[in-house]
C-alpha positions as a Markdown table, in Angstrom:
| # | Residue | x | y | z |
|---|---|---|---|---|
| 1 | Met | 101.4 | 41.8 | 29.8 |
| 2 | Lys | 101.8 | 45.3 | 31.3 |
| 3 | Ile | 103.2 | 48.0 | 29.1 |
| 4 | Glu | 106.1 | 49.8 | 30.7 |
| 5 | Pro | 106.8 | 53.2 | 29.1 |
| 6 | Thr | 110.4 | 54.5 | 28.8 |
| 7 | Lys | 111.3 | 58.0 | 30.2 |
| 8 | Ser | 110.8 | 59.6 | 26.8 |
| 9 | Glu | 107.5 | 57.8 | 26.2 |
| 10 | Leu | 106.3 | 58.8 | 29.7 |
| 11 | Glu | 107.0 | 62.5 | 28.8 |
| 12 | Ile | 104.7 | 62.2 | 25.8 |
| 13 | Leu | 102.1 | 60.4 | 27.8 |
| 14 | Gln | 102.1 | 63.2 | 30.4 |
| 15 | Val | 101.5 | 65.7 | 27.6 |
| 16 | Leu | 98.6 | 63.8 | 26.1 |
| 17 | Trp | 97.1 | 63.1 | 29.5 |
| 18 | Glu | 97.3 | 66.8 | 30.3 |
| 19 | Lys | 96.3 | 68.3 | 26.9 |
| 20 | Gly | 94.1 | 65.5 | 25.4 |
| 21 | Pro | 94.3 | 64.3 | 21.8 |
| 22 | Ser | 97.1 | 66.2 | 20.0 |
| 23 | Thr | 99.2 | 66.3 | 16.8 |
| 24 | Val | 102.9 | 65.5 | 16.9 |
| 25 | Arg | 103.6 | 69.2 | 16.4 |
| 26 | Glu | 101.5 | 70.1 | 19.4 |
| 27 | Val | 103.2 | 67.5 | 21.6 |
| 28 | Asn | 106.7 | 68.5 | 20.3 |
| 29 | Asp | 106.1 | 72.2 | 20.9 |
| 30 | Phe | 104.8 | 71.5 | 24.5 |
| 31 | Leu | 107.9 | 69.4 | 25.2 |
| 32 | Asn | 110.2 | 72.1 | 23.9 |
| 33 | Asp | 108.4 | 74.8 | 26.0 |
| 34 | Gln | 108.0 | 72.8 | 29.2 |
| 35 | Thr | 110.7 | 70.1 | 29.5 |
| 36 | Arg | 113.6 | 70.0 | 27.1 |
| 37 | Glu | 114.6 | 70.6 | 23.5 |
| 38 | Val | 113.4 | 67.8 | 21.3 |
| 39 | Gln | 113.6 | 67.4 | 17.6 |
| 40 | Tyr | 110.3 | 67.1 | 15.7 |
| 41 | Ala | 111.5 | 63.9 | 13.9 |
| 42 | Ser | 112.4 | 62.3 | 17.2 |
| 43 | Thr | 109.0 | 63.0 | 18.6 |
| 44 | Leu | 107.3 | 61.7 | 15.5 |
| 45 | Lys | 109.3 | 58.5 | 15.4 |
| 46 | Leu | 108.7 | 57.8 | 19.1 |
| 47 | Met | 104.9 | 58.5 | 18.8 |
| 48 | Gln | 104.8 | 56.1 | 15.8 |
| 49 | Ile | 106.5 | 53.4 | 17.9 |
| 50 | Met | 104.1 | 54.1 | 20.7 |
| 51 | Val | 101.2 | 53.4 | 18.3 |
| 52 | Glu | 102.8 | 50.1 | 17.4 |
| 53 | Lys | 103.2 | 49.3 | 21.2 |
| 54 | Lys | 99.5 | 50.1 | 21.7 |
| 55 | Met | 100.2 | 53.0 | 24.0 |
| 56 | Leu | 98.6 | 55.5 | 21.6 |
| 57 | Ser | 96.1 | 55.5 | 18.8 |
| 58 | Arg | 96.3 | 57.6 | 15.7 |
| 59 | Asp | 93.3 | 59.2 | 13.9 |
| 60 | Glu | 94.2 | 59.6 | 10.3 |
| 61 | Thr | 90.9 | 60.9 | 9.0 |
| 62 | Ser | 92.2 | 64.5 | 8.5 |
| 63 | Met | 95.4 | 65.9 | 7.1 |
| 64 | Lys | 96.9 | 66.3 | 10.6 |
| 65 | His | 97.1 | 63.0 | 12.4 |
| 66 | Val | 95.8 | 63.2 | 15.9 |
| 67 | Tyr | 97.2 | 61.0 | 18.6 |
| 68 | Arg | 95.2 | 59.7 | 21.7 |
| 69 | Val | 96.4 | 57.9 | 24.7 |
| 70 | Ile | 95.2 | 54.3 | 25.1 |
| 71 | Leu | 96.9 | 53.7 | 28.5 |
| 72 | Glu | 94.9 | 54.8 | 31.5 |
| 73 | Glu | 96.8 | 57.4 | 33.5 |
| 74 | Gln | 96.1 | 56.2 | 37.0 |
| 75 | Ser | 96.8 | 52.5 | 36.4 |
| 76 | Thr | 100.0 | 53.3 | 34.5 |
| 77 | Lys | 101.3 | 55.6 | 37.2 |
| 78 | Gly | 100.3 | 53.1 | 39.8 |
| 79 | Asp | 102.2 | 50.3 | 38.1 |
| 80 | Leu | 105.3 | 52.5 | 37.7 |
| 81 | Leu | 105.0 | 53.6 | 41.4 |
| 82 | Asn | 104.7 | 50.0 | 42.6 |
| 83 | Lys | 107.8 | 49.0 | 40.6 |
| 84 | Phe | 109.7 | 52.0 | 42.0 |
| 85 | Val | 108.7 | 51.2 | 45.6 |
| 86 | Asp | 109.7 | 47.5 | 45.1 |
| 87 | Ser | 113.1 | 48.3 | 43.5 |
| 88 | Met | 114.1 | 51.4 | 45.6 |
| 89 | Tyr | 112.5 | 50.7 | 49.0 |
| 90 | Lys | 112.2 | 46.9 | 49.0 |
| 91 | Gly | 108.4 | 47.3 | 48.9 |
| 92 | Ser | 108.2 | 49.5 | 52.0 |
| 93 | Val | 105.8 | 52.4 | 51.4 |
| 94 | Ser | 106.5 | 53.9 | 54.8 |
| 95 | Ser | 110.2 | 54.1 | 54.0 |
| 96 | Met | 109.5 | 55.9 | 50.8 |
| 97 | Met | 107.1 | 58.3 | 52.5 |
| 98 | Met | 109.4 | 59.1 | 55.3 |
| 99 | Gln | 112.2 | 59.9 | 52.9 |
| 100 | Leu | 109.9 | 61.9 | 50.6 |
| 101 | Leu | 108.5 | 64.0 | 53.4 |
| 102 | Gly | 112.0 | 64.5 | 54.8 |
| 103 | Asn | 113.5 | 65.6 | 51.5 |
| 104 | Lys | 110.8 | 68.0 | 50.3 |
| 105 | Lys | 109.2 | 71.0 | 52.0 |
| 106 | Thr | 105.6 | 70.0 | 52.3 |
| 107 | Asp | 103.1 | 72.9 | 52.4 |
| 108 | Glu | 100.1 | 73.0 | 54.8 |
| 109 | Lys | 97.6 | 72.1 | 52.1 |
| 110 | Glu | 99.6 | 69.0 | 51.0 |
| 111 | Leu | 100.1 | 68.0 | 54.7 |
| 112 | Gln | 96.4 | 68.2 | 55.3 |
| 113 | Ala | 95.6 | 66.1 | 52.2 |
| 114 | Ile | 98.1 | 63.4 | 53.5 |
| 115 | Lys | 96.4 | 63.5 | 56.9 |
| 116 | Glu | 93.0 | 63.0 | 55.3 |
| 117 | Ile | 94.3 | 59.9 | 53.3 |
| 118 | Leu | 95.8 | 58.5 | 56.5 |
| 119 | Lys | 92.5 | 59.0 | 58.4 |
| 120 | Lys | 90.6 | 57.2 | 55.7 |
| 121 | Leu | 93.0 | 54.3 | 55.8 |
| 122 | Asp | 92.8 | 54.2 | 59.5 |
| 123 | Asn | 89.0 | 53.9 | 59.4 |
| 124 | Glu | 89.0 | 51.0 | 56.9 |
Protein backbone atom coordinates (compact mmCIF):
# COMPACT_ATOMS: atom_id res chain seq x y z
CA MET A 1 0.00 0.00 0.00
CA LYS A 2 1.40 3.39 -1.05
CA ILE A 3 1.45 6.17 1.51
CA GLU A 4 -0.18 9.35 0.23
CA PRO A 5 0.84 12.43 2.22
CA THR A 6 -1.61 15.25 2.84
CA LYS A 7 -0.68 18.82 1.88
CA SER A 8 0.51 19.58 5.44
CA GLU A 9 2.45 16.32 5.66
CA LEU A 10 4.07 17.09 2.33
CA GLU A 11 5.24 20.48 3.66
CA ILE A 12 6.97 18.70 6.55
CA LEU A 13 8.48 16.08 4.22
CA GLN A 14 9.84 18.85 1.99
CA VAL A 15 11.56 20.47 4.99
CA LEU A 16 13.12 17.19 6.12
CA TRP A 17 14.20 16.25 2.58
CA GLU A 18 15.89 19.64 2.28
CA LYS A 19 17.37 20.02 5.78
CA GLY A 20 17.85 16.39 6.82
CA PRO A 21 17.06 15.00 10.29
CA SER A 22 15.54 17.76 12.44
CA THR A 23 13.67 18.47 15.65
CA VAL A 24 10.03 19.59 15.67
CA ARG A 25 11.22 23.09 16.63
CA GLU A 26 13.54 23.25 13.62
CA VAL A 27 10.80 22.07 11.25
CA ASN A 28 8.25 24.45 12.77
CA ASP A 29 10.63 27.43 12.58
CA PHE A 30 11.43 26.64 8.95
CA LEU A 31 7.72 26.40 8.05
CA ASN A 32 7.05 29.73 9.78
CA ASP A 33 9.97 31.39 7.97
CA GLN A 34 9.43 29.86 4.53
CA THR A 35 5.78 28.94 4.02
CA ARG A 36 3.13 29.97 6.51
CA GLU A 37 2.45 30.59 10.18
CA VAL A 38 2.08 27.23 11.96
CA GLN A 39 1.64 26.55 15.67
CA TYR A 40 4.32 24.39 17.31
CA ALA A 41 1.69 22.08 18.84
CA SER A 42 0.17 21.47 15.38
CA THR A 43 3.56 20.59 13.88
CA LEU A 44 4.35 18.28 16.81
CA LYS A 45 1.02 16.45 16.55
CA LEU A 46 1.29 16.07 12.79
CA MET A 47 4.85 14.73 13.02
CA GLN A 48 3.75 12.24 15.69
CA ILE A 49 0.96 11.07 13.36
CA MET A 50 3.50 10.79 10.53
CA VAL A 51 5.62 8.48 12.72
CA GLU A 52 2.53 6.28 13.28
CA LYS A 53 1.90 6.26 9.51
CA LYS A 54 5.54 5.18 8.93
CA MET A 55 6.44 8.37 7.02
CA LEU A 56 8.96 9.47 9.65
CA SER A 57 11.10 7.84 12.29
CA ARG A 58 11.90 9.42 15.66
CA ASP A 59 15.24 9.14 17.46
CA GLU A 60 14.54 9.43 21.18
CA THR A 61 18.09 8.81 22.43
CA SER A 62 18.64 12.44 23.43
CA MET A 63 16.50 15.07 25.16
CA LYS A 64 15.52 16.52 21.78
CA HIS A 65 13.73 14.01 19.58
CA VAL A 66 15.12 14.03 16.05
CA TYR A 67 12.84 13.08 13.16
CA ARG A 68 13.99 11.46 9.93
CA VAL A 69 12.11 10.83 6.71
CA ILE A 70 11.40 7.20 5.89
CA LEU A 71 9.72 7.91 2.54
CA GLU A 72 12.07 8.19 -0.41
CA GLU A 73 11.78 11.65 -2.01
CA GLN A 74 11.83 10.77 -5.72
CA SER A 75 9.41 7.84 -5.53
CA THR A 76 6.99 9.83 -3.34
CA LYS A 77 7.05 12.79 -5.72
CA GLY A 78 6.74 10.40 -8.68
CA ASP A 79 3.67 8.73 -7.19
CA LEU A 80 2.04 12.11 -6.47
CA LEU A 81 2.87 13.39 -9.95
CA ASN A 82 1.41 10.27 -11.60
CA LYS A 83 -1.79 10.66 -9.60
CA PHE A 84 -1.96 14.35 -10.54
CA VAL A 85 -1.44 13.65 -14.27
CA ASP A 86 -4.06 10.89 -14.18
CA SER A 87 -6.67 13.00 -12.39
CA MET A 88 -6.06 16.40 -14.02
CA TYR A 89 -4.89 15.47 -17.53
CA LYS A 90 -6.47 12.03 -18.05
CA GLY A 91 -2.99 10.51 -18.01
CA SER A 92 -1.64 12.74 -20.80
CA VAL A 93 1.86 13.94 -19.97
CA SER A 94 2.02 15.98 -23.18
CA SER A 95 -1.16 17.90 -22.25
CA MET A 96 0.30 18.69 -18.84
CA MET A 97 3.65 19.78 -20.32
CA MET A 98 2.02 22.01 -22.95
CA GLN A 99 -0.06 23.75 -20.29
CA LEU A 100 2.87 24.03 -17.91
CA LEU A 101 5.20 25.51 -20.52
CA GLY A 102 2.42 27.82 -21.73
CA ASN A 103 1.60 29.12 -18.24
CA LYS A 104 5.10 29.76 -16.88
CA LYS A 105 8.00 31.76 -18.26
CA THR A 106 10.70 29.17 -18.81
CA ASP A 107 14.27 30.48 -18.72
CA GLU A 108 16.93 29.38 -21.21
CA LYS A 109 18.64 27.02 -18.73
CA GLU A 110 15.39 25.18 -17.94
CA LEU A 111 14.51 25.02 -21.63
CA GLN A 112 17.90 23.49 -22.41
CA ALA A 113 17.43 20.88 -19.65
CA ILE A 114 14.02 19.97 -21.09
CA LYS A 115 15.54 19.63 -24.57
CA GLU A 116 18.24 17.31 -23.18
CA ILE A 117 15.62 15.09 -21.53
CA LEU A 118 13.64 14.94 -24.77
CA LYS A 119 16.82 14.08 -26.71
CA LYS A 120 17.56 11.20 -24.32
CA LEU A 121 14.00 9.90 -24.63
CA ASP A 122 14.27 10.15 -28.42
CA ASN A 123 17.43 8.03 -28.43
CA GLU A 124 15.95 5.22 -26.31
